C-alpha positions in Angstrom: 10.9 52.4 53.2 7.5 50.6 53.4 6.6 52.1 50.0 9.7 50.7 48.4 8.7 47.2 49.6 5.2 47.7 48.2 6.8 48.8 44.9 9.0 45.6 44.8 6.0 43.4 45.7 3.9 44.9 43.0 6.7 44.6 40.4 7.4 40.9 41.3 3.7 40.0 41.3 3.1 41.8 38.0 6.1 39.9 36.5 4.8 36.5 37.7 1.3 37.3 36.5 2.6 38.5 33.1 4.8 35.4 32.8 1.9 33.0 33.6 -0.4 35.0 31.2 2.3 34.8 28.5 2.7 31.0 28.9 -1.1 30.6 28.7 -1.5 32.7 25.6 1.5 31.0 24.0 0.1 27.6 24.7 -3.3 28.5 23.4 -1.8 30.1 20.3 0.3 26.9 19.7 -2.7 24.7 20.0 -4.7 26.8 17.6 -1.8 27.0 15.1 -1.4 23.2 15.2 -5.1 22.6 14.7 -5.2 25.0 11.8 -2.3 23.2 10.1 -3.7 19.7 10.8 -6.9 20.9 9.1 -5.1 22.3 6.1 -2.9 19.1 5.8 -6.0 16.9 5.9 -7.8 19.0 3.3 -4.7 18.8 1.0 -4.5 15.0 1.4 -8.3 14.7 0.7 -7.9 16.8 -2.4 -4.9 14.8 -3.5 -6.8 11.5 -3.0 -9.8 12.9 -4.9 -7.5 14.0 -7.8 -5.8 10.6 -7.9 -9.2 8.8 -7.9 -10.4 11.0 -10.7 -7.2 10.4 -12.6 -7.5 6.6 -12.2 -11.1 6.6 -13.3 -10.1 8.1 -16.6 -7.2 5.9 -17.5 -6.2 6.2 -21.1 -3.7 4.3 -23.2 -0.1 5.4 -22.6 1.7 7.4 -25.3 4.2 5.3 -27.3 7.7 6.6 -27.0 9.9 7.0 -30.1 12.9 5.7 -28.2 12.6 1.9 -28.2 15.4 1.5 -25.6 13.9 3.9 -23.1 13.2 2.2 -19.7 9.6 1.4 -19.1 7.7 0.4 -16.0 6.5 -3.2 -15.9 4.5 -4.2 -13.0 4.8 -7.8 -11.8 1.5 -8.9 -10.3 0.4 -12.1 -8.6 -1.2 -13.2 -11.9 2.0 -12.8 -13.9 3.8 -16.1 -14.3 6.9 -14.5 -15.8 9.8 -13.1 -13.8 12.0 -10.5 -15.5 15.3 -11.8 -16.7 17.9 -10.6 -14.2 20.5 -13.4 -14.6 24.0 -12.2 -15.0 23.2 -8.6 -14.0 25.2 -6.9 -11.3 23.7 -5.0 -8.5 25.2 -1.5 -9.0 23.3 0.6 -6.4 20.7 0.4 -3.6 18.6 3.4 -2.8 16.5 3.7 0.3 13.2 5.6 0.1 10.4 6.2 2.6 8.2 3.8 0.6 10.8 1.1 0.1 14.0 0.2 -1.7 15.2 0.8 -5.3 17.7 -1.7 -6.7 19.7 -0.8 -9.8 20.8 -3.9 -11.8 23.1 -3.0 -14.7 20.5 -0.6 -16.1 17.3 -2.3 -14.8 15.6 -0.7 -11.9 13.5 -2.7 -9.4 11.4 -0.9 -6.9 10.6 -3.0 -3.8 8.0 -2.0 -1.3 7.4 -4.0 1.8 9.9 -6.0 3.8 12.3 -8.1 1.7 14.4 -10.7 3.4 18.2 -10.8 3.0 19.8 -14.2 3.6 23.6 -14.2 3.9 25.1 -17.4 5.2 23.2 -18.3 8.4 22.1 -14.7 8.9 18.5 -13.8 8.0 17.7 -10.1 8.2 14.3 -8.5 7.3 14.3 -4.9 6.0 14.1 -2.4 7.8 15.5 -4.3 10.9 18.9 -3.1 12.3 21.7 -4.3 10.0 19.4 -4.8 6.9 20.7 -1.7 5.2 24.3 -2.8 5.6 23.3 -6.3 4.4 21.7 -4.8 1.3 24.6 -2.5 0.6 27.1 -5.4 0.9 25.4 -6.9 -2.2 26.5 -4.0 -4.3 28.8 -5.3 -7.0 27.5 -8.8 -6.7 26.3 -10.7 -9.8 22.9 -12.4 -9.9 23.3 -16.1 -10.6 19.6 -17.2 -10.6 16.1 -15.8 -10.1 13.4 -18.2 -8.9 9.7 -17.8 -8.4 8.9 -20.9 -6.2 5.4 -19.7 -5.8 3.0 -17.1 -7.1 3.7 -15.0 -4.0 7.4 -14.6 -3.8 10.6 -14.2 -5.8 14.1 -15.3 -4.8 17.2 -13.7 -6.2 20.4 -15.7 -5.7 23.7 -13.8 -5.9 27.2 -15.2 -6.8 28.4 -14.6 -3.2 25.8 -17.1 -1.9 23.5 -14.4 -0.6 19.8 -14.3 -1.4 17.1 -11.6 -1.5 13.6 -12.9 -1.0 10.6 -10.5 -1.6 6.9 -10.8 -2.1 6.0 -10.6 -5.8 3.2 -8.1 -5.2 5.7 -5.6 -3.8 8.0 -5.5 -6.8 7.9 -3.2 -9.9 10.5 -3.4 -12.7 11.5 -0.5 -14.9 
């Protein structure tokens, strides 16, 4: 009978030891795996940044398209006094991306980075605060009445419903 108790004791102790050893080996393996992938991810990001800097240093003139009506990217910088003509256009879609928002205005696309302000009545919501996506989507189908650039830093888009979209000029690109 005493041998049976020794056997059970050894089996239980071996099980506990094997479980602890398995947890330790799994933890060490997970840490090593994560470090390996962090290193690989950092190397890929460095290579991508290096490739982009090499690409930007050798900027050439863009190829001219045969299609005159093809959409083209037009950056609006702080130095640019002109604001694209958006009057009368209707907001047809709003797309949310990790880098910002894309507004579709009857064939014109506006990419907005940063945090635009939506003013609807007495409510002021800054993207990406709670409720800002709903406020932006509520503008779909609304017509633009006026576009103002009261300063070199910002653009105000006034909609027929009385809502406004205010965004920094440096965060906007028109295509």
